[in-house]
BAMARTOR-317940 format. One record per residue (C-alpha): y, z, x; residue number from 1; residue in one letter. Coordinates in Angstrom, 1 decimal. Layout:
# residues N
y | z | x | resi | resn
Y | Z | X | NUM | a
...
# end
This chain:
# residues 428
y | z | x | resi | resn
-19.9 | 36.2 | -10.0 | 1 | x
-18.2 | 38.3 | -7.7 | 2 | x
-17.4 | 35.9 | -5.3 | 3 | x
-16.7 | 33.3 | -7.2 | 4 | x
-14.2 | 34.9 | -9.4 | 5 | x
-12.7 | 35.6 | -6.4 | 6 | x
-12.5 | 32.5 | -5.3 | 7 | x
-11.2 | 31.4 | -8.5 | 8 | x
-8.1 | 33.6 | -8.7 | 9 | x
-7.3 | 32.9 | -5.3 | 10 | x
-7.1 | 28.9 | -5.8 | 11 | x
-5.5 | 29.1 | -8.9 | 12 | x
-1.8 | 29.9 | -7.0 | 13 | x
-2.2 | 27.9 | -4.4 | 14 | x
-2.6 | 25.1 | -7.3 | 15 | x
0.6 | 26.4 | -8.7 | 16 | x
2.8 | 26.0 | -5.0 | 17 | x
1.1 | 23.0 | -4.7 | 18 | x
2.4 | 21.2 | -8.0 | 19 | x
5.2 | 23.3 | -7.7 | 20 | x
6.3 | 21.6 | -4.1 | 21 | x
5.5 | 18.3 | -5.4 | 22 | x
7.9 | 18.3 | -8.4 | 23 | x
10.6 | 19.8 | -6.4 | 24 | x
10.2 | 17.0 | -3.3 | 25 | x
10.6 | 13.9 | -7.1 | 26 | x
13.6 | 15.8 | -8.5 | 27 | x
15.3 | 16.4 | -4.5 | 28 | x
14.5 | 12.1 | -3.7 | 29 | x
15.5 | 11.2 | -7.1 | 30 | x
19.0 | 13.4 | -6.7 | 31 | x
18.9 | 11.5 | -3.3 | 32 | x
17.9 | 7.7 | -4.8 | 33 | x
20.3 | 8.1 | -7.6 | 34 | x
23.2 | 9.2 | -5.4 | 35 | x
22.6 | 6.4 | -3.0 | 36 | x
22.3 | 3.5 | -5.5 | 37 | x
26.1 | 5.1 | -7.4 | 38 | x
28.2 | 5.5 | -4.0 | 39 | x
26.1 | 4.7 | -0.9 | 40 | x
24.5 | 7.0 | 1.3 | 41 | x
25.8 | 7.2 | 5.3 | 42 | x
23.9 | 9.1 | 8.4 | 43 | x
23.6 | 8.9 | 11.6 | 44 | x
21.9 | 10.5 | 14.6 | 45 | x
24.1 | 11.3 | 18.1 | 46 | x
26.1 | 8.1 | 17.7 | 47 | x
23.7 | 5.9 | 16.0 | 48 | x
25.3 | 6.1 | 11.9 | 49 | x
23.2 | 3.9 | 9.3 | 50 | x
25.0 | 3.2 | 5.7 | 51 | x
23.0 | 2.4 | 2.8 | 52 | x
25.4 | 0.6 | 0.6 | 53 | x
25.6 | 1.5 | -3.1 | 54 | x
24.1 | -1.2 | -5.6 | 55 | x
27.1 | -2.5 | -6.9 | 56 | x
27.5 | -4.0 | -3.2 | 57 | x
23.9 | -5.0 | -2.8 | 58 | x
23.4 | -6.9 | -6.4 | 59 | x
24.4 | -10.4 | -6.9 | 60 | x
27.1 | -10.8 | -9.4 | 61 | x
27.5 | -14.0 | -11.6 | 62 | x
30.2 | -15.9 | -12.8 | 63 | x
31.3 | -14.2 | -16.1 | 64 | x
32.0 | -10.3 | -13.9 | 65 | x
33.8 | -12.7 | -10.7 | 66 | x
35.0 | -15.6 | -11.4 | 67 | x
34.4 | -19.2 | -9.8 | 68 | x
33.5 | -22.8 | -10.2 | 69 | x
30.5 | -23.6 | -12.3 | 70 | x
29.7 | -28.0 | -12.4 | 71 | x
26.9 | -29.2 | -14.1 | 72 | x
25.4 | -32.5 | -12.5 | 73 | x
23.0 | -34.8 | -14.0 | 74 | x
20.4 | -37.1 | -12.5 | 75 | x
21.1 | -41.1 | -13.5 | 76 | x
17.4 | -43.0 | -13.6 | 77 | x
14.1 | -42.1 | -13.1 | 78 | x
13.2 | -38.9 | -10.6 | 79 | x
10.1 | -37.2 | -9.2 | 80 | x
10.3 | -33.4 | -9.0 | 81 | x
10.1 | -33.6 | -5.3 | 82 | x
13.3 | -35.8 | -5.4 | 83 | x
14.9 | -33.2 | -7.0 | 84 | x
13.8 | -30.1 | -5.5 | 85 | x
14.9 | -31.4 | -1.9 | 86 | x
18.4 | -32.3 | -3.7 | 87 | x
18.9 | -28.8 | -4.9 | 88 | x
18.1 | -28.0 | -0.9 | 89 | x
20.6 | -30.3 | 0.4 | 90 | x
23.2 | -29.3 | -2.5 | 91 | x
22.9 | -25.4 | -1.2 | 92 | x
23.2 | -26.5 | 2.7 | 93 | x
26.9 | -28.8 | 2.0 | 94 | x
27.8 | -25.2 | -0.3 | 95 | x
26.6 | -22.9 | 2.3 | 96 | x
29.9 | -24.0 | 4.4 | 97 | x
32.0 | -22.0 | 2.0 | 98 | x
30.2 | -19.2 | 3.3 | 99 | x
29.5 | -17.5 | -0.4 | 100 | x
25.6 | -15.9 | -0.7 | 101 | x
25.5 | -16.1 | -4.4 | 102 | x
26.2 | -19.7 | -5.0 | 103 | x
23.6 | -20.7 | -7.2 | 104 | x
22.2 | -24.5 | -7.4 | 105 | x
19.0 | -24.4 | -9.9 | 106 | x
17.0 | -27.2 | -12.3 | 107 | x
18.3 | -26.5 | -15.6 | 108 | x
16.2 | -29.1 | -18.0 | 109 | x
14.4 | -32.3 | -17.2 | 110 | x
17.3 | -34.3 | -15.3 | 111 | x
20.4 | -31.6 | -14.7 | 112 | x
20.8 | -29.6 | -11.7 | 113 | x
23.5 | -26.3 | -12.2 | 114 | x
25.7 | -25.9 | -9.4 | 115 | x
27.9 | -22.0 | -9.7 | 116 | x
29.7 | -20.9 | -6.7 | 117 | x
31.1 | -17.1 | -7.9 | 118 | x
34.6 | -16.7 | -5.5 | 119 | x
36.0 | -19.8 | -5.6 | 120 | x
38.4 | -21.4 | -8.0 | 121 | x
39.0 | -24.8 | -6.7 | 122 | x
36.6 | -27.4 | -8.9 | 123 | x
37.9 | -30.4 | -6.8 | 124 | x
36.9 | -28.7 | -3.0 | 125 | x
33.5 | -28.5 | -4.8 | 126 | x
33.0 | -31.8 | -6.2 | 127 | x
34.0 | -33.4 | -3.3 | 128 | x
31.6 | -31.3 | -0.7 | 129 | x
28.6 | -31.8 | -3.1 | 130 | x
29.8 | -35.5 | -4.1 | 131 | x
29.2 | -36.8 | -0.3 | 132 | x
26.4 | -39.3 | 0.9 | 133 | x
25.4 | -37.1 | 3.2 | 134 | x
24.6 | -38.3 | 7.0 | 135 | x
22.1 | -36.9 | 9.4 | 136 | x
23.1 | -37.3 | 13.5 | 137 | x
21.5 | -36.2 | 16.4 | 138 | x
24.5 | -35.0 | 18.8 | 139 | x
25.1 | -34.2 | 22.7 | 140 | x
26.4 | -30.5 | 23.2 | 141 | x
30.0 | -32.5 | 23.8 | 142 | x
29.7 | -33.9 | 20.1 | 143 | x
28.5 | -37.4 | 20.5 | 144 | x
26.2 | -39.1 | 18.0 | 145 | x
23.0 | -40.4 | 20.0 | 146 | x
21.2 | -40.8 | 16.7 | 147 | x
21.3 | -41.1 | 13.1 | 148 | x
19.3 | -40.8 | 10.1 | 149 | x
18.2 | -44.5 | 9.8 | 150 | x
16.4 | -43.7 | 13.4 | 151 | x
14.1 | -41.4 | 12.2 | 152 | x
11.1 | -43.0 | 10.4 | 153 | x
9.2 | -39.4 | 9.6 | 154 | x
10.0 | -35.8 | 9.9 | 155 | x
7.3 | -33.1 | 9.0 | 156 | x
6.5 | -29.8 | 9.1 | 157 | x
3.1 | -28.0 | 11.0 | 158 | x
2.3 | -26.0 | 13.3 | 159 | x
1.3 | -25.8 | 17.9 | 160 | x
-1.7 | -24.7 | 19.6 | 161 | x
-0.3 | -21.4 | 19.6 | 162 | x
0.2 | -21.5 | 15.6 | 163 | x
3.9 | -21.4 | 15.7 | 164 | x
5.6 | -24.0 | 13.0 | 165 | x
7.2 | -27.1 | 14.7 | 166 | x
8.7 | -30.2 | 12.5 | 167 | x
7.2 | -32.8 | 14.2 | 168 | x
9.5 | -36.2 | 14.2 | 169 | x
9.2 | -39.9 | 14.4 | 170 | x
11.3 | -42.5 | 15.7 | 171 | x
11.6 | -45.7 | 14.5 | 172 | x
11.5 | -48.2 | 17.8 | 173 | x
15.6 | -48.6 | 18.0 | 174 | x
15.2 | -44.8 | 17.5 | 175 | x
12.3 | -44.2 | 20.0 | 176 | x
14.7 | -46.1 | 23.1 | 177 | x
17.4 | -44.2 | 22.0 | 178 | x
16.0 | -41.1 | 22.5 | 179 | x
14.2 | -41.7 | 24.8 | 180 | x
17.7 | -42.1 | 26.6 | 181 | x
18.8 | -39.0 | 25.3 | 182 | x
16.0 | -36.5 | 26.5 | 183 | x
16.7 | -38.1 | 29.4 | 184 | x
20.5 | -37.7 | 30.0 | 185 | x
20.5 | -34.0 | 28.0 | 186 | x
16.9 | -32.6 | 29.5 | 187 | x
17.2 | -28.6 | 29.2 | 188 | x
19.9 | -29.2 | 27.4 | 189 | x
20.4 | -28.7 | 23.2 | 190 | x
20.7 | -31.4 | 21.1 | 191 | x
22.3 | -30.4 | 17.2 | 192 | x
20.6 | -32.1 | 14.3 | 193 | x
23.2 | -32.2 | 11.7 | 194 | x
23.8 | -33.1 | 8.3 | 195 | x
27.3 | -34.0 | 7.9 | 196 | x
29.2 | -30.8 | 9.2 | 197 | x
26.7 | -28.4 | 9.1 | 198 | x
23.9 | -28.1 | 11.7 | 199 | x
20.2 | -28.0 | 11.3 | 200 | x
18.7 | -27.2 | 14.4 | 201 | x
19.8 | -27.3 | 17.7 | 202 | x
16.4 | -27.3 | 20.0 | 203 | x
16.4 | -27.6 | 24.1 | 204 | x
15.3 | -30.5 | 24.8 | 205 | x
12.0 | -29.7 | 27.0 | 206 | x
10.8 | -33.2 | 28.9 | 207 | x
12.3 | -36.7 | 28.5 | 208 | x
10.7 | -38.0 | 25.8 | 209 | x
9.7 | -41.9 | 25.7 | 210 | x
7.1 | -42.3 | 22.9 | 211 | x
8.9 | -42.1 | 20.3 | 212 | x
7.3 | -38.4 | 19.2 | 213 | x
8.7 | -35.7 | 19.2 | 214 | x
8.2 | -31.4 | 18.7 | 215 | x
10.9 | -29.3 | 17.4 | 216 | x
10.1 | -25.1 | 17.7 | 217 | x
12.1 | -22.4 | 17.2 | 218 | x
11.5 | -21.7 | 12.7 | 219 | x
10.2 | -18.3 | 12.1 | 220 | x
7.9 | -19.7 | 9.1 | 221 | x
6.8 | -22.6 | 8.0 | 222 | x
8.3 | -22.9 | 4.5 | 223 | x
11.6 | -22.7 | 6.9 | 224 | x
10.5 | -25.9 | 9.2 | 225 | x
9.3 | -27.3 | 6.3 | 226 | x
12.5 | -27.4 | 4.1 | 227 | x
14.6 | -28.4 | 7.7 | 228 | x
12.1 | -31.3 | 7.6 | 229 | x
12.7 | -32.3 | 4.1 | 230 | x
16.1 | -32.2 | 4.2 | 231 | x
16.3 | -34.2 | 7.9 | 232 | x
13.6 | -36.8 | 5.8 | 233 | x
15.7 | -37.1 | 2.8 | 234 | x
19.2 | -38.0 | 4.8 | 235 | x
21.5 | -38.2 | 2.1 | 236 | x
20.6 | -37.2 | -1.8 | 237 | x
17.5 | -38.8 | -2.4 | 238 | x
19.3 | -39.1 | -6.3 | 239 | x
22.4 | -40.3 | -7.6 | 240 | x
24.2 | -37.7 | -9.1 | 241 | x
27.1 | -37.7 | -11.9 | 242 | x
29.4 | -34.7 | -13.5 | 243 | x
28.2 | -33.6 | -16.7 | 244 | x
30.6 | -30.9 | -16.8 | 245 | x
33.0 | -29.2 | -14.1 | 246 | x
34.9 | -25.8 | -14.9 | 247 | x
36.6 | -22.5 | -13.3 | 248 | x
35.5 | -19.3 | -15.0 | 249 | x
38.3 | -16.3 | -15.0 | 250 | x
36.6 | -13.2 | -13.6 | 251 | x
39.1 | -10.9 | -14.8 | 252 | x
37.8 | -10.4 | -18.2 | 253 | x
34.4 | -10.1 | -16.8 | 254 | x
35.8 | -7.1 | -14.4 | 255 | x
37.3 | -5.4 | -17.0 | 256 | x
34.1 | -5.6 | -19.0 | 257 | x
31.6 | -4.2 | -16.5 | 258 | x
34.0 | -1.8 | -16.0 | 259 | x
34.2 | -0.6 | -19.6 | 260 | x
30.4 | -0.9 | -19.7 | 261 | x
29.9 | 1.0 | -16.6 | 262 | x
31.5 | 4.2 | -18.4 | 263 | x
29.9 | 3.1 | -21.2 | 264 | x
26.5 | 3.4 | -19.9 | 265 | x
26.9 | 6.8 | -18.2 | 266 | x
28.6 | 8.5 | -21.2 | 267 | x
24.9 | 7.1 | -23.4 | 268 | x
23.0 | 8.1 | -20.9 | 269 | x
24.7 | 12.0 | -21.2 | 270 | x
24.5 | 12.0 | -24.6 | 271 | x
20.6 | 10.6 | -24.3 | 272 | x
20.0 | 13.9 | -22.1 | 273 | x
21.2 | 15.5 | -24.1 | 274 | x
19.8 | 14.7 | -26.6 | 275 | x
16.1 | 14.7 | -25.2 | 276 | x
17.0 | 18.2 | -23.9 | 277 | x
17.5 | 19.4 | -27.0 | 278 | x
14.9 | 18.6 | -29.3 | 279 | x
12.3 | 18.3 | -26.6 | 280 | x
13.4 | 21.3 | -24.0 | 281 | x
12.1 | 21.3 | -20.9 | 282 | x
9.7 | 17.8 | -21.0 | 283 | x
12.9 | 16.3 | -22.3 | 284 | x
14.3 | 17.4 | -18.6 | 285 | x
11.5 | 16.1 | -17.3 | 286 | x
12.4 | 12.8 | -19.0 | 287 | x
16.3 | 12.5 | -17.7 | 288 | x
14.3 | 12.5 | -14.5 | 289 | x
11.8 | 10.1 | -14.9 | 290 | x
14.8 | 8.4 | -16.5 | 291 | x
17.0 | 8.5 | -13.3 | 292 | x
14.2 | 7.3 | -11.2 | 293 | x
13.9 | 4.4 | -14.1 | 294 | x
16.9 | 2.7 | -13.0 | 295 | x
17.7 | 3.0 | -9.7 | 296 | x
13.9 | 1.2 | -9.2 | 297 | x
14.8 | -1.5 | -12.1 | 298 | x
18.4 | -1.8 | -9.4 | 299 | x
15.8 | -2.0 | -6.3 | 300 | x
13.3 | -4.5 | -8.1 | 301 | x
16.8 | -6.6 | -8.8 | 302 | x
18.1 | -6.4 | -5.0 | 303 | x
14.9 | -7.6 | -3.9 | 304 | x
14.2 | -10.1 | -6.2 | 305 | x
17.9 | -11.3 | -5.8 | 306 | x
18.4 | -11.2 | -9.3 | 307 | x
22.3 | -12.3 | -10.2 | 308 | x
23.9 | -10.1 | -12.4 | 309 | x
25.5 | -10.9 | -15.4 | 310 | x
26.8 | -9.7 | -18.6 | 311 | x
23.8 | -11.0 | -20.6 | 312 | x
21.6 | -9.7 | -17.6 | 313 | x
23.6 | -6.0 | -18.3 | 314 | x
22.9 | -6.3 | -22.0 | 315 | x
19.2 | -6.8 | -21.0 | 316 | x
19.5 | -3.6 | -18.0 | 317 | x
20.7 | -1.7 | -21.7 | 318 | x
17.6 | -2.7 | -23.9 | 319 | x
15.0 | -1.7 | -21.3 | 320 | x
16.7 | 1.4 | -20.7 | 321 | x
16.2 | 2.3 | -24.7 | 322 | x
12.9 | 1.0 | -24.8 | 323 | x
12.2 | 3.4 | -21.9 | 324 | x
13.8 | 6.8 | -23.6 | 325 | x
11.5 | 5.2 | -26.6 | 326 | x
8.3 | 5.3 | -24.7 | 327 | x
9.2 | 9.5 | -24.0 | 328 | x
10.1 | 9.5 | -26.9 | 329 | x
6.5 | 8.7 | -28.3 | 330 | x
4.7 | 10.1 | -26.0 | 331 | x
6.3 | 13.7 | -26.8 | 332 | x
6.1 | 13.8 | -30.4 | 333 | x
2.4 | 12.5 | -29.7 | 334 | x
2.0 | 15.8 | -27.6 | 335 | x
3.8 | 17.7 | -30.5 | 336 | x
0.9 | 16.7 | -33.5 | 337 | x
-2.0 | 18.2 | -31.2 | 338 | x
-0.3 | 21.2 | -30.1 | 339 | x
0.6 | 21.8 | -33.8 | 340 | x
-3.1 | 21.1 | -34.9 | 341 | x
-3.3 | 23.7 | -32.5 | 342 | x
-4.9 | 22.3 | -29.0 | 343 | x
-4.3 | 23.6 | -25.5 | 344 | x
-1.4 | 22.5 | -23.8 | 345 | x
-3.0 | 21.2 | -21.2 | 346 | x
-5.4 | 19.7 | -23.9 | 347 | x
-2.1 | 18.7 | -25.9 | 348 | x
-0.7 | 16.5 | -22.7 | 349 | x
-3.3 | 14.9 | -21.8 | 350 | x
-4.2 | 13.5 | -25.6 | 351 | x
-0.9 | 13.1 | -26.3 | 352 | x
-0.3 | 10.5 | -23.9 | 353 | x
-3.9 | 8.7 | -24.3 | 354 | x
-2.8 | 8.4 | -28.0 | 355 | x
0.9 | 6.8 | -27.0 | 356 | x
-0.5 | 4.0 | -25.3 | 357 | x
-1.3 | 2.0 | -27.5 | 358 | x
1.4 | 2.5 | -29.0 | 359 | x
3.5 | 2.0 | -25.6 | 360 | x
1.5 | -1.4 | -24.4 | 361 | x
2.0 | -3.1 | -27.6 | 362 | x
5.4 | -2.6 | -28.2 | 363 | x
6.5 | -3.2 | -25.0 | 364 | x
4.0 | -6.1 | -24.6 | 365 | x
5.2 | -8.4 | -27.8 | 366 | x
8.5 | -8.5 | -26.1 | 367 | x
7.2 | -9.2 | -22.7 | 368 | x
6.3 | -12.4 | -24.7 | 369 | x
9.5 | -13.0 | -26.2 | 370 | x
11.0 | -12.1 | -22.1 | 371 | x
9.0 | -15.6 | -20.2 | 372 | x
9.1 | -17.9 | -23.9 | 373 | x
13.2 | -16.8 | -23.3 | 374 | x
13.2 | -17.4 | -19.4 | 375 | x
10.8 | -20.4 | -19.7 | 376 | x
12.5 | -22.3 | -22.5 | 377 | x
16.3 | -21.0 | -22.1 | 378 | x
19.1 | -21.5 | -19.8 | 379 | x
21.7 | -19.9 | -18.0 | 380 | x
23.0 | -17.0 | -19.5 | 381 | x
19.6 | -16.6 | -21.4 | 382 | x
17.0 | -17.2 | -18.3 | 383 | x
19.5 | -14.4 | -16.7 | 384 | x
18.9 | -12.2 | -19.9 | 385 | x
15.4 | -12.7 | -20.1 | 386 | x
14.7 | -11.8 | -15.8 | 387 | x
16.4 | -8.9 | -16.3 | 388 | x
14.6 | -7.9 | -19.8 | 389 | x
11.1 | -8.6 | -17.7 | 390 | x
11.3 | -6.6 | -14.7 | 391 | x
13.0 | -4.0 | -16.9 | 392 | x
10.2 | -3.5 | -19.2 | 393 | x
7.8 | -3.9 | -16.4 | 394 | x
9.4 | -1.0 | -14.8 | 395 | x
9.7 | 1.0 | -17.6 | 396 | x
6.2 | 0.9 | -18.7 | 397 | x
5.4 | 2.3 | -15.0 | 398 | x
7.9 | 5.2 | -15.1 | 399 | x
6.8 | 6.1 | -18.8 | 400 | x
2.8 | 5.9 | -18.3 | 401 | x
2.5 | 7.5 | -14.4 | 402 | x
5.9 | 8.7 | -13.4 | 403 | x
6.5 | 11.2 | -17.0 | 404 | x
3.2 | 11.9 | -17.2 | 405 | x
2.7 | 13.2 | -13.5 | 406 | x
5.8 | 15.3 | -13.7 | 407 | x
4.4 | 17.0 | -16.8 | 408 | x
0.7 | 17.7 | -15.8 | 409 | x
2.5 | 19.2 | -12.2 | 410 | x
5.0 | 21.6 | -14.5 | 411 | x
1.9 | 22.5 | -17.0 | 412 | x
0.0 | 23.4 | -13.4 | 413 | x
2.8 | 25.3 | -12.3 | 414 | x
4.1 | 27.1 | -14.9 | 415 | x
6.5 | 25.9 | -15.8 | 416 | x
5.6 | 24.5 | -19.4 | 417 | x
3.3 | 26.7 | -21.0 | 418 | x
4.2 | 27.7 | -24.4 | 419 | x
4.8 | 25.5 | -27.7 | 420 | x
8.0 | 26.3 | -27.9 | 421 | x
9.1 | 24.8 | -24.4 | 422 | x
8.3 | 21.8 | -26.3 | 423 | x
11.0 | 22.3 | -29.3 | 424 | x
8.2 | 24.3 | -31.1 | 425 | x
8.3 | 27.3 | -32.7 | 426 | x
5.9 | 29.9 | -31.3 | 427 | x
5.0 | 31.7 | -28.1 | 428 | x
# end
């Protein structure tokens, strides 16, 4: 009995210490992540310097925030899904020459394609590039045209004997003759395959090819090889497009709104933190940490998912912040009810989370369903709003159920929360 008693007494301080250390680590990591997301972070070792960009530089911004050109094209006649996808790839290739990474070419409805080029304000220049018929050429190192798209019978992606992605070319009878002469002349030199002025690939000729069948190596993935093969097969646009709508969007209004929105969000967050700490005391502090982590994680998910932020998307973010807060309120109110009924703090915390879980899931699942409906039925800004809403809800469920619960249990174990008064209730 005595030995067991000593073992228990010794074990409790260790648990408290470990829980306290874990809490401190989470707080420090959250602070670093929050600062990095807001202002960026530069660090280095010796002469080597590294920089973490702030989210403002990482996240793509839509036309309503930075301005640009928006064009809606309609496909004339019948078209297959493969033809539409090939057309989108071709348009992306043509627009990449503007050097705008946020360029968006997306399918809208059954037979329309929306083109958005942020930061460009000459609609005629964009239209001229989009309207090109598209010419595929094989060029020598000095730019001489050796073959054209009409000399290619088929291009398809696959793997070679060493399991590396390749593009397999099959040439026409005339193309075979031209290619045999070209590979003989430019052995151990590069032949560039171009679409208009854009280089698709520049393979090095490793042997004289006389049978009209060639393999192009150098693709990093099968997907990349497939895209290049599709473009070679397409040659010109596989469908005829007509302009339905063309407009230049000014970003000055969006920039002003964005600045005001950020300030309003910062003030709102400060008020939320004050409310949570006033109403729930120490658990309120933990909820504030969880909310900061939620925002950082959500922005990180946006960056990984290449989400383009728009004013409608910002509205979705603000809505999900409110839902994340609501989940914490539900949890703490359930815990308070358990404490009022005379339960011990540790038991009240466990029961509170269990009882709040169904309410949190019910409200979030119904909103998720609405988000998915908006995403698959809506277009443009509605789709952007739905995407940010869906991602925000998924992250908020994780932070409320996992992060807040873990922080609260660690705090109870560490002895930071051990009285009902720490929850804002009267009593010891």
